[in-house]
TORSEMI-71030 format. One record per residue (C-alpha): z, x, y. Coordinates in steps of 0.001 Angstrom, whole numbers, plus 500000, padded with zeros to 6 digits. Each point is the difference from the previous one (the first is absolute). Last residue first. Example, Ala and Ser with C-alpha at 12.3 -4.5 7.8 and 13.67 -1.06 7.14 Angstrom:
// TORSEMI-71030
- up|east|north
- 507140|513670|498940;
- 500660|498630|496560;
//
This chain:
// TORSEMI-71030
- up|east|north
- 762693|759686|338758;
- 498527|501425|496813;
- 496566|498629|500895;
- 500117|501666|503420;
- 500692|503392|498416;
- 497184|499515|497517;
- 497586|499116|502813;
- 500951|503050|502057;
- 499680|502232|496938;
- 496551|498545|499418;
- 498988|500717|503593;
- 500436|503750|499710;
- 502421|502730|501062;
- 502479|497470|501344;
- 502454|500788|502792;
- 497126|500061|502481;
- 499899|496192|499979;
- 503448|500005|501636;
- 498085|501365|502988;
- 499631|496391|501150;
- 502179|500565|503079;
- 498157|503216|500851;
- 496625|498303|499789;
- 501259|497184|502209;
- 501085|502528|502634;
- 496565|501592|499942;
- 498546|496514|500359;
- 502041|499335|503132;
- 499304|503338|501657;
- 496252|499773|499472;
- 497635|502263|498040;
- 500389|498979|496331;
- 499930|502548|497162;
- 499945|498254|496625;
- 498841|502157|497097;
- 502912|499377|497601;
- 500227|496399|501236;
- 496573|499243|498532;
- 501212|500809|496471;
- 503177|497924|500189;
- 498203|496936|501364;
- 497214|500492|497463;
- 502518|500017|497142;
- 501509|496800|501400;
- 496521|498442|499939;
- 499480|500926|496362;
- 503325|498404|499098;
- 498969|496764|501707;
- 496602|500086|498277;
- 501610|500155|496552;
- 502422|497192|500814;
- 498461|497476|497605;
- 497712|496977|500132;
- 496941|502051|500842;
- 497765|499350|503010;
- 496906|501943|501063;
- 498128|498630|496973;
- 499757|496631|501744;
- 497541|501555|502493;
- 499386|498268|503313;
- 497263|501303|502222;
- 499977|501284|503560;
- 497005|500553|502246;
- 500360|502343|502941;
- 499105|498452|503327;
- 498245|501878|502753;
- 499124|497972|503099;
- 497002|501742|501522;
- 499089|500531|503631;
- 500951|503445|501172;
- 501113|501419|496676;
- 501946|502783|498361;
- 502153|499621|496885;
- 503082|501450|498342;
- 502419|498214|497701;
- 502997|502197|499185;
- 500635|500704|496351;
- 502734|499043|497562;
- 501059|502679|497501;
- 499840|498250|497703;
- 497956|496819|499776;
- 502056|496995|499050;
- 501399|498642|496743;
- 501699|496697|500629;
- 503695|499402|499252;
- 500587|497824|496941;
- 503631|500892|499532;
- 502650|501237|502390;
- 502714|502014|498258;
- 499281|503284|501787;
- 500310|498212|503345;
- 503608|499009|499427;
- 501371|503486|499372;
- 497696|501648|502551;
- 500983|497474|502671;
- 503687|500341|499217;
- 499703|503775|500483;
- 498260|499458|503330;
- 502738|497524|500948;
- 502632|502678|499362;
- 498076|502639|501942;
- 499556|497584|502919;
- 503695|499120|500074;
- 500909|503673|500009;
- 497658|500488|502968;
- 501626|497139|501877;
- 503411|501619|499580;
- 498692|503372|501178;
- 498647|498574|503252;
- 496472|501164|500706;
- 498237|496664|499589;
- 502071|498418|502742;
- 500246|496279|500626;
- 499368|499340|496321;
- 497691|497322|498534;
- 501807|498649|496941;
- 501043|496677|501501;
- 498868|497639|497240;
- 500255|496260|500595;
- 496499|499318|498743;
- 498336|496789|501116;
- 498294|497665|497529;
- 496969|497874|500854;
- 499933|496831|497944;
- 498091|499678|496750;
- 497742|497250|498711;
- 499248|500082|496296;
- 497065|501308|497975;
- 499623|502994|502286;
- 496561|500382|501616;
- 497302|502122|498367;
- 498648|503090|501711;
- 496373|500691|500853;
- 499673|498161|503329;
- 502770|501297|502250;
- 500715|503430|498553;
- 496237|500538|499779;
- 499478|499171|503680;
- 502889|502198|501135;
- 498830|502962|497912;
- 496461|499648|501346;
- 501357|499888|503551;
- 502008|503190|499511;
- 497128|501699|498168;
- 497789|499569|503071;
- 502267|502299|502025;
- 499584|499535|503754;
- 503315|498219|500646;
- 501855|502764|498100;
- 498688|502606|502423;
- 496982|502295|499649;
- 497540|499174|502775;
- 498567|503241|501422;
- 498606|499672|503522;
- 496839|501713|501199;
- 498496|499817|503484;
- 503043|498965|502040;
- 502145|502274|497819;
- 498072|503084|501194;
- 502107|503096|499249;
- 502300|498793|497236;
- 497750|497429|498326;
- 497106|502337|500771;
- 501493|502769|497852;
- 501020|497585|497257;
- 496463|498634|499778;
- 498295|503418|500050;
- 502306|501395|497321;
- 499564|496948|497783;
- 496225|500030|500458;
- 499685|503712|499258;
- 502110|499809|496858;
- 498232|496956|498568;
- 496527|501398|500556;
- 497248|498488|502152;
- 501412|500883|503386;
- 497726|502905|500992;
- 497081|498430|498126;
- 500050|496833|502056;
- 501509|496947|498278;
- 497749|497140|498920;
- 501906|496776|500518;
- 502137|501631|502681;
- 496806|501375|501528;
- 498743|496510|500824;
- 503194|499085|501815;
- 499871|503271|501945;
- 501810|503122|498853;
- 502601|501661|502276;
- 498439|503108|501477;
- 500181|503486|498538;
- 500002|502858|502520;
- 503781|500525|500016;
- 500243|499508|496245;
- 500614|503414|498417;
- 501470|501858|502938;
- 502303|497109|500835;
- 500867|499598|496309;
- 501294|503562|499785;
- 501977|499632|503212;
- 501418|496707|498782;
- 501051|501586|496696;
- 501714|502906|501765;
- 501901|497558|502281;
- 501169|497568|497330;
- 502865|502055|498601;
- 501311|500716|503492;
- 499586|496359|500977;
- 501860|498859|496887;
- 502901|502365|500707;
- 500158|498899|503625;
- 500090|496358|498973;
- 502738|500731|497463;
- 502092|501804|502604;
- 499457|497260|502592;
- 501347|497422|497554;
- 497536|497474|498653;
- 500439|496445|501242;
- 496476|499076|501120;
- 498308|501918|497170;
- 501886|497859|497502;
- 501072|501371|496613;
- 501640|503009|501692;
- 502808|497762|501221;
- 501137|499734|496397;
- 501104|497148|497750;
- 499406|500587|496285;
- 503690|500723|499383;
- 500776|496487|501256;
- 498261|498576|496877;
- 502373|501634|497494;
- 502956|497632|500208;
- 498014|496804|500364;
- 497846|500928|497009;
- 503208|500512|498022;
- 501271|496564|501065;
- 496675|498405|498915;
- 500294|501102|496354;
- 501958|496855|499075;
- 496892|498069|501067;
- 498363|500512|496622;
- 497405|497256|500536;
- 496823|501847|499068;
- 499387|500771|503672;
- 503397|501732|500049;
- 499112|502110|496943;
- 496694|501051|501529;
- 501761|500813|503267;
- 502383|502415|498302;
- 497287|501584|497883;
- 497737|500587|502994;
- 502896|501338|502044;
- 500754|502706|497427;
- 496380|500906|499293;
- 499050|500182|503697;
- 503085|502016|501004;
- 499478|502338|497049;
- 496330|500776|500710;
- 500535|501852|503261;
- 500111|503622|498726;
- 497195|499299|497544;
- 497616|499053|502781;
- 498591|496508|499339;
- 496553|500330|498487;
- 497154|498500|501992;
- 497715|497141|499000;
- 496441|499119|501025;
- 497844|497686|502102;
- 497233|500982|502387;
- 497805|497647|501949;
- 498776|501622|503189;
- 496474|500679|498837;
- 498184|502437|497704;
- 503016|502258|500111;
- 499574|503338|498201;
- 503080|501069|498082;
- 502729|502402|501018;
- 502279|499000|497125;
- 503557|499158|501080;
- 502683|502340|498694;
- 502527|499446|502788;
- 499782|503345|501816;
- 496218|499990|500521;
- 500312|496603|501642;
- 501806|501401|503055;
- 499722|497039|502391;
- 501088|497909|497039;
- 503550|501370|500042;
- 501806|498791|496871;
- 503578|501272|500436;
- 501678|496774|498941;
- 500302|498772|503580;
- 496211|500114|500434;
- 499635|498048|496761;
- 501523|496880|501515;
- 502111|498005|497557;
- 499931|496200|500088;
- 502927|498422|498157;
- 499460|496643|498337;
- 502184|496961|499439;
- 499042|496739|498333;
- 501938|496758|500510;
- 499187|497058|497713;
- 502811|500961|497599;
- 502572|499459|502782;
- 502604|502218|501647;
- 500372|500660|503724;
- 502423|502932|500329;
- 497129|502525|499769;
- 498348|498763|503162;
- 497138|502483|499409;
- 500288|501381|503532;
- 503774|500454|499701;
- 499756|501539|496536;
- 497198|502258|501226;
- 502229|501443|502705;
- 499300|499336|503661;
- 499415|502443|502863;
- 498523|503448|499416;
- 497874|499120|496989;
- 498585|501391|496773;
- 500053|497173|497475;
- 497863|497491|501877;
- 500766|496386|499186;
- 498003|497200|498418;
- 501515|496657|499008;
- 497987|497505|497952;
- 500979|496333|499819;
- 498517|497449|497584;
- 499725|496212|500188;
- 498220|498034|497276;
- 502920|497691|499196;
- 500902|499142|503564;
- 503497|498497|499811;
- 502323|502854|499064;
- 498221|502954|501573;
- 498940|498188|503173;
- 503274|498121|500513;
- 502040|503137|499374;
- 498059|501953|502602;
- 500507|497289|502605;
- 503770|499910|499446;
- 500327|503756|499601;
- 498149|500624|503250;
- 502344|497721|501941;
- 503025|501553|498304;
- 498859|503472|501054;
- 499708|499150|503692;
- 503218|497975|500060;
- 501889|502915|498454;
- 501478|499699|496496;
- 497674|502611|498495;
- 501034|502528|502608;
- 497127|502489|500228;
- 497947|497269|501673;
- 502230|500569|503033;
- 498161|503280|500700;
- 497014|497965|501142;
- 502164|498433|502712;
- 499502|503163|502060;
- 496417|498888|500524;
- 500903|497057|502234;
- 502618|501537|502271;
- 497974|503198|500239;
- 496800|498166|500895;
- 501829|497952|502626;
- 501545|503136|501505;
- 496602|501648|500238;
- 498989|502752|497612;
- 499137|503494|501254;
- 502371|501696|497574;
- 501224|497439|497470;
- 499850|502226|496919;
- 501759|502851|501785;
- 502908|497714|500911;
- 500114|498810|496395;
- 500427|503589|498869;
- 502993|500518|502275;
- 501539|496644|499165;
- 499730|500611|496250;
- 501478|503481|500292;
- 502885|498687|502091;
- 500610|497181|497535;
- 500406|502450|497108;
- 502517|502068|501926;
- 501941|496840|500927;
- 500046|498848|496382;
- 501818|503197|499221;
- 499440|503092|497906;
- 496746|501345|501352;
- 501164|503622|499689;
- 498468|500189|496537;
- 496482|499944|501371;
- 497270|497762|501370;
- 499172|502070|503068;
- 496932|501883|498752;
- 499453|497395|497298;
- 499292|497307|502526;
- 499768|496645|498276;
- 499884|496865|502085;
- 500488|496533|498615;
- 497521|497147|499802;
- 499746|496323|499227;
- 499797|498708|496451;
- 497083|497609|500513;
- 498259|502497|502305;
- 496910|500267|497798;
- 497869|503163|500007;
- 496901|498032|498956;
- 500546|496544|498513;
- 497189|498357|498018;
- 500600|496310|499215;
- 497923|498194|497361;
- 499401|496276|499524;
- 497752|498684|497199;
- 499207|496309|500449;
- 501187|497743|497166;
- 502098|497881|502365;
- 496892|498502|501565;
- 498248|500412|503340;
- 499238|497664|502908;
- 502227|501109|502855;
- 502100|496831|499848;
- 500525|500549|496280;
- 500808|503690|500435;
- 502802|499387|502487;
- 502662|501873|498020;
- 497496|502780|499352;
- 499175|500419|503693;
- 503629|499987|501149;
- 501113|502439|497290;
- 497114|502326|500851;
- 500911|499900|503703;
- 503656|500809|499289;
- 499012|502837|497671;
- 497462|501325|502513;
- 502583|499831|502797;
- 502510|501967|497918;
- 497221|502565|499295;
- 499003|500345|503684;
- 502773|502532|500603;
- 498479|502590|497629;
- 496392|499016|499222;
- 498704|496679|498675;
- 497235|498684|497736;
- 499553|496520|498494;
- 497423|499115|497332;
- 498895|496434|499287;
- 498152|499024|496837;
- 497862|497127|498729;
- 499390|498304|503349;
- 499080|496310|499958;
- 500741|499400|503700;
- 501890|502895|501564;
- 497246|500957|502464;
- 500018|496437|501365;
- 503488|500631|501394;
- 498505|502335|502596;
- 500942|498480|503341;
- 503470|499071|498736;
- 500622|503656|499180;
- 500519|500832|503681;
- 503053|497750|500183;
- 501304|501462|496744;
- 499644|503485|501467;
- 501879|499141|503196;
- 502847|498404|498055;
- 500229|503073|497772;
- 499994|502262|503053;
- 503032|498127|501321;
- 501754|500114|496621;
- 499409|503752|499708;
- 501645|500494|503374;
- 497847|501179|502894;
- 499624|503254|501889;
- 499183|502682|497423;
- 498633|497316|497699;
- 497218|499341|502501;
- 497645|498645|497278;
- 496538|500892|498685;
- 498679|497563|497426;
- 496947|500471|497762;
- 498489|496901|498381;
- 497457|500976|497355;
- 497332|498123|498074;
- 498495|501190|496714;
- 497451|497919|498072;
- 498229|500191|496654;
- 502279|502616|498441;
- 498339|502990|498294;
- 503041|501946|498689;
- 498903|503303|501580;
- 499759|498085|503281;
- 503794|499640|499901;
- 500345|503671|500955;
- 497943|499505|503149;
- 501961|496839|500741;
- 503251|501975|499840;
- 498600|502668|502314;
- 498735|497367|502450;
- 503259|498061|500067;
- 501936|503218|500619;
- 497598|500907|502820;
- 500425|496546|501549;
- 503771|500416|499961;
- 499545|503117|502112;
- 501254|503214|498436;
- 503285|501886|500071;
- 501061|503464|501085;
- 502836|502516|499621;
- 501941|497106|498458;
- 503336|500902|501605;
- 499732|502693|502686;
- 496413|499188|500954;
- 500624|496243|500060;
- 503157|500354|502072;
- 498207|502362|502359;
- 497224|497489|500698;
- 502159|496888|500204;
- 499263|497746|497010;
- 497705|497002|499734;
- 499911|497886|496876;
- 497551|499666|497119;
- 499003|496964|497969;
- 497342|499465|497341;
- 498836|496700|498505;
- 497131|500352|497507;
- 498264|496944|498529;
- 497959|499974|496798;
- 497486|497607|498441;
- 499116|501011|496449;
- 496557|500884|498619;
- 501538|502762|497856;
- 503713|500322|500694;
- 501263|500280|496413;
- 496947|501925|498836;
- 501943|501988|497377;
- 503700|499846|499120;
- 500057|497788|496908;
- 503223|499966|497969;
- 502012|500081|503211;
- 502271|502979|500368;
- 503749|499669|499750;
- 502668|499548|502658;
- 503451|501534|500147;
- 503597|499034|499307;
- 498889|497085|497857;
- 503499|499180|498745;
- 503673|500038|500935;
- 501947|497503|497850;
- 500287|496335|501003;
- 500172|498733|496416;
- 496647|498224|500287;
- 498549|502885|502001;
- 500964|502428|497249;
- 498294|497823|497378;
- 496816|499796|502080;
- 500114|503747|500609;
- 500167|500636|496245;
- 496980|497775|499361;
- 497941|501759|502675;
- 501061|503370|498646;
- 498908|499018|496494;
- 496716|498607|501339;
- 499170|503408|501445;
- 499588|500111|503806;
- 497003|501980|501208;
- 500616|503534|501196;
- 501340|501636|503147;
- 499996|503594|501280;
- 496380|501099|500271;
- 498438|496559|500477;
- 502406|499469|502908;
- 497809|502418|501990;
- 500577|502882|502430;
- 502864|501343|497908;
- 503715|500847|500301;
- 499363|501182|502620;
- 496822|500308|502084;
- 498424|503390|500719;
- 498200|501250|503081;
- 497271|502103|501534;
- 497414|497494|501162;
- 497843|501364|502785;
- 498365|497246|502027;
- 497891|501502|502779;
- 499926|497940|503168;
- 497190|500968|502324;
- 500332|499809|503774;
- 501404|497323|502300;
- 503644|500475|499102;
- 502513|497747|501725;
- 498194|496975|498597;
- 499311|497198|502434;
- 501995|496795|499933;
- 497898|496845|500390;
- 498363|500102|496543;
- 496321|499571|500757;
- 497562|497168|500804;
- 502846|497726|501020;
- 500112|496246|499358;
- 502880|498264|501756;
- 502489|497531|498565;
- 500084|497019|502393;
- 503351|498201|500088;
- 502088|503082|499257;
- 497294|501935|501865;
- 501282|498424|503193;
- 502874|502447|500019;
- 503636|500062|498877;
- 499241|501306|496507;
- 496683|501775|499685;
- 497182|498831|497726;
- 497094|502325|499290;
- 497014|499365|497742;
- 497879|502656|498340;
- 496859|502091|500164;
- 500244|503497|498574;
- 499868|503387|501656;
- 503635|500910|499386;
- 500001|500331|496194;
- 496995|502295|499914;
- 501075|501577|496715;
- 497510|498425|497595;
- 498988|501603|496674;
- 501788|497439|497829;
- 497938|497478|501870;
- 501046|497271|502377;
- 498269|496628|499763;
- 502960|497904|498900;
- 502184|501305|502817;
- 500121|496807|502061;
- 502026|500524|503126;
- 503114|498847|501818;
- 501864|502156|502507;
- 503441|498763|500944;
- 502264|500154|503002;
- 503706|500253|500665;
- 501008|500577|503607;
- 500887|502735|502464;
- 498006|502943|498695;
- 498620|500637|503514;
- 496458|500575|498723;
- 500096|496881|497844;
- 501528|497836|502741;
- 497385|501164|502517;
- 497216|499580|497461;
- 500870|496342|499537;
- 499735|499209|503723;
- 496749|501881|500340;
- 498616|498192|496954;
- 501020|496595|501357;
- 498378|500746|503364;
- 496881|501253|498276;
- 499768|496774|498044;
- 500450|497916|503145;
- 497341|501954|501876;
- 497596|499763|497077;
- 500499|496235|500015;
- 501950|498237|497274;
- 498016|497304|498192;
- 499943|501729|496600;
- 503791|500270|500098;
- 500322|496247|500374;
- 501460|498327|503081;
- 502814|497529|499427;
- 502709|502080|501685;
- 497945|500342|503159;
- 499941|503550|501241;
- 501184|500641|503535;
- 499692|503608|501041;
- 502769|501741|501831;
- 498669|502711|502301;
- 501058|498045|503076;
- 503580|500289|498846;
- 499908|503765|499974;
- 499450|501749|496719;
- 502305|502854|499006;
- 502166|497870|497654;
- 503580|499990|501251;
- 501454|497821|497299;
- 497792|498434|497318;
- 501534|496573|499346;
- 498338|498514|503104;
- 496630|500956|498563;
- 500597|498191|496746;
- 500751|496756|501843;
- 497037|500540|502305;
- 497790|500336|496921;
- 501202|496732|498573;
- 498749|498347|503179;
- 501914|498985|503118;
- 499102|496462|501119;
- 501705|500365|503370;
- 497442|502465|501164;
- 499729|503681|500587;
- 501284|499532|503523;
- 503268|498655|498614;
- 500543|503248|498145;
- 499492|501961|503195;
- 502435|497807|501885;
- 502611|500311|497238;
- 500040|503760|500239;
- 498170|502505|497804;
- 501743|503146|501127;
- 503238|498508|498657;
- 499217|501427|496561;
- 500802|503412|501347;
- 498674|503042|501813;
- 496445|498779|500407;
- 497427|502560|498904;
- 497967|501690|502695;
- 496383|500383|498973;
- 498640|497048|501974;
- 501231|501428|503303;
- 498256|503261|499201;
- 496628|498312|499693;
- 498425|500583|496640;
- 497091|502398|499888;
- 496679|498637|498674;
- 499009|500723|496390;
- 502134|497317|498463;
- 500091|499541|496226;
- 502983|501792|498590;
- 502056|499955|503146;
- 501613|503295|500901;
- 503491|500517|501392;
- 502139|497817|497755;
- 502726|499639|502578;
- 503359|499706|498290;
- 501543|496517|499924;
- 499318|499503|496304;
- 501692|503245|499133;
- 502919|499147|502264;
- 500302|496596|498370;
- 500117|501460|496519;
- 502568|502599|501092;
- 502197|497286|501472;
- 500388|499310|503709;
//
């Protein structure tokens, strides 16, 4: 019996609507499909309905034959009895709770406010593959999956987006001279239009427009999720956050279809077939749309790309035109697979392929702790995406190429976390996939840059009085961590501007940002002990200070009590309760919670101008990523590529002027979607390399104060110590110019 079948055969335990106890004989699940014999089927009637057909496809369902309910295939939803509706809901809830089939949640988000956060308590429609709800989508008063945290969610934004949180900061409109030159280059088949340009008009592009959101997430075993992503969100939450950000643009209508799929148990193609079956109930939502936005996380990204390709190719049948805007947002994408980096064992003794394989097998064994054999067999295929000629990768490339080449208004935005324990940013940003319509952004958490918001007095925040829980500000990046942000920001800026020859250097340095300490679930025991020892005095102080203070009520959150009415006191109280009473107060501060991420995605999609000519997806054949970052040979290669980067970067013209030093966005809210406004300024661009030289000077200057905390970054600092050979940045620049 497969994992899916065993989940479906498990006894559910509690019925959602029955108050009387269920007889024990009714609770026992049949052991196999044979439990429903021919005699029992014959007793149902020779004219078996559509529902019987579905039922027979669900193995081992914990209803006995006399619990089967005949529903005529011609009956309308409005004519179903309460008993029939409850039966369908019970059946659907079993599949949802057992995670054994794809299902979708459909809702209209037009009425949400920027101040809303109650994403669960909203009416919507459920359709679950393999149940009667495929025929009769069911109306639910609330999202069917309860939140793990029943208390208050406090959104504390403490993050920075590289190279910018808006295309308005790094792109400009296309001059007619450039347009003419690109036309000539295209005629002679020369490389052209390596990046996009801004539209001439970038305001009110979605005002009074009809929008559809399609988000997809996939199940992961508990330990796998904790060790890899640390956490992820429901697809419905991603739809809600995106819709909340879209409300700033005043669309007339926002509908959302949020899929949850058993990608831990089923192939991407199987889940795709299930999703397209479910979509047939909601094809009316596509009619006359002006924009469609897709969202995926990690292993659901290939499914999102396949689903987007299917929807766009069938646009005529679905009732929308080719001029519809189509954006794809990919969080922590798995399009380039994964490899394990353990700097404690990744050393010069790893000389053979066998040594490397042993490390990979050992780490993979940890990743799959608690996973079933079927989950392991399915999820282990994710690593195959690393091989660009694998079946998994080729399938993605085919669908991806169709979207980028054939759908003029398509855009793709990749977001990856910089500080990670599992995948490098180049893997998550699918750096080998090259196309001007692809945007890449790195999300940097302030807590891993030494910005500890539970101690606001140490990060130069003003202790102001809070009228309500809406506070927005900026925080300086600590001087000893500025180099890594400046260096990576410049690299990614150049890549987003079409200079893909810098990608190999990004591949080489990204493994140095991997550390087990960047995930509380993978920290070493020594690090955990160190953190606990540092935290203990603070907890004791906070215990004395807040032990008699209760968590504010809903009314008090809008008008804070005196004891919590300052920024310092509220931050201390919130962090204290997040640690001591997480069921009462939960801090939301991950990449999925950041409003700037969704704003950046929306602006990338709607405010940039499409290339004049169609372009196919290009795949890089670079193999710069080393197996060991501590091998001397690999370090020499990195130093050489760093020198090449400086030599080439200093000659780049027309780079945008950006704020220096960059600052971390900081905000506090319970119910407000913050969104910083961005504006284009033609004066930020000069047709010379003046800005490039200024940026190299800032790289040199920030390196002089760099003092990173982790083993990998300390090693990177040592490798780049060539910068210490120069007493000032001008001598560095002159030396590079001579060479």
